[in-house]
N, C-alpha and C positions, 0 to 999 in steps of 0.2 A: 698300466692304466695311469693316465695323467691325474694330477691332483684335482683338477676341475671335474673330470669325468668321474673320479672316485667320489668326490663330494656329492655330485648329482645322484649317483647310484646309491650312496649312503642315505641321502635325504629321501629318495623314493622308497628304499627298503624300510626305513624307519616309519615313514608315513603309512605304508601298507601293513606293517606288522605290529604296530603299537597295541592294537586291540588284542591280538593274540598274546602279547607279552603280559597283558593284564591277568592272564590265567596262570602265570608262573608265580611261585612263592618268592618272597624276598630273597631267600637263600639261593634258589635256582637262578634268580636274576643276577645276584652277585657272582655266581659261578660263570655266568656269561661274560662278565667283565674280563675274564681270562681266556675267552674263546680264541682259537686260532683265526677265526673269521672277523675281520675288522668291522663289518657291518653289524655283527652280533655285539661286539664290544661297544660300538657307538650307540646302538639301541638300548643296551643295558644301562649305559650312563644316563640316557634320557629317562628311562623308567625309574632308576634310582632317585633321580631328582624329583620326579613327579610323586613318588611314594614317600619322599622325605626320609629316605633310608640312611640313617646316620651310620649304620654299620658298614656302608659301602664307601665311606670317605677314604679310608686308607687304600683301598683298591683303586679308587678314582685318582688318587695322588700318583699311584704307579702308572696310570694311563697318560699322565702328562708327558711322559717320555716315549710314548708310542711312536713307531715309525710312520704311522698314517696320520696326516694332518687333520683329517676329519674326526678321527678318534680323539685327538688332543683337543679339538674345538669342543666336542660334546662333553669331554671330561671336565674342562675348565668351566663350561657353562653349568654343569651339574654341581660342581664344587661351589661356584658363586651362589647358586640357589640354596644350597645346603648351609653354607657358612657366612655368606654375605661378604666374602673377601676373595681377592685373587692373588695376593702377595706379589704383585707385579708380573705375574705370568702372562705371556702372550703366545698363543699356540703357533703363531707364524714366525716367531723370533728365531734368531740364530741358535744353534745348539748350545753355545756358551751362555747366552742370555737366558735360555730356557733352563739350563742346568742350575744357574744361580737362583732362579725363582723356585725350581723344584726343591732345592736345598732349604729354602725358607719354609716351604710347605712341610717338608719332612721335619724340620726343627720344631715347627708349631705343633705338629702331630705328636712328636716325641715328648714335648714338654707339657702337652695337654692344653695348650693355649688356643686350640681351635674352638671357635664359637659356632655351635651347631644349633640352629633354630633358636638363638637367643640364650643358650646356655653353654658354658665352657665344658669341653670334653676332657675331664680328668680321669675317665675310666681307663685310658690307655697311656697315661702319662708315665714317665720314668719316675719311680718313687724316690730316686736319689737327686732329682733336679729340684732346685729351690723353687718355692712358690713365687709368682710374679710380685707379690707384696714384699718379699724379702730381698729382691734384687736392688742393687744400688741405683740411684737415679743417674741418668747420663746427661 
């Protein structure tokens, strides 16, 4: 299936099933982020953003490297809605450019520097990493 045809199919599938997704719990929706079906992964990304599901952020970061361009699109849009940032990620960029941006996302998640809904997510930060206040100015 071409990227354009997949994107159209994905959009149609999402539009038709968002109402049904509202019946799933947040945990069930997060499980769909790992589905073998790319339409399910894309729908779950949309639902996570609509629900402001902060616990889905780490799985959404994983979807930034998805082989399907539409899944990457919905993942970054969900992350933008949840965090207000994109760390330079472009879903259509080359593998190398996407990898560099994904590394920035992963570093922010590890250090707890992700801002989620106006607050910094320190709940999953590496306890050995220094706080932003203790880092030397560059």
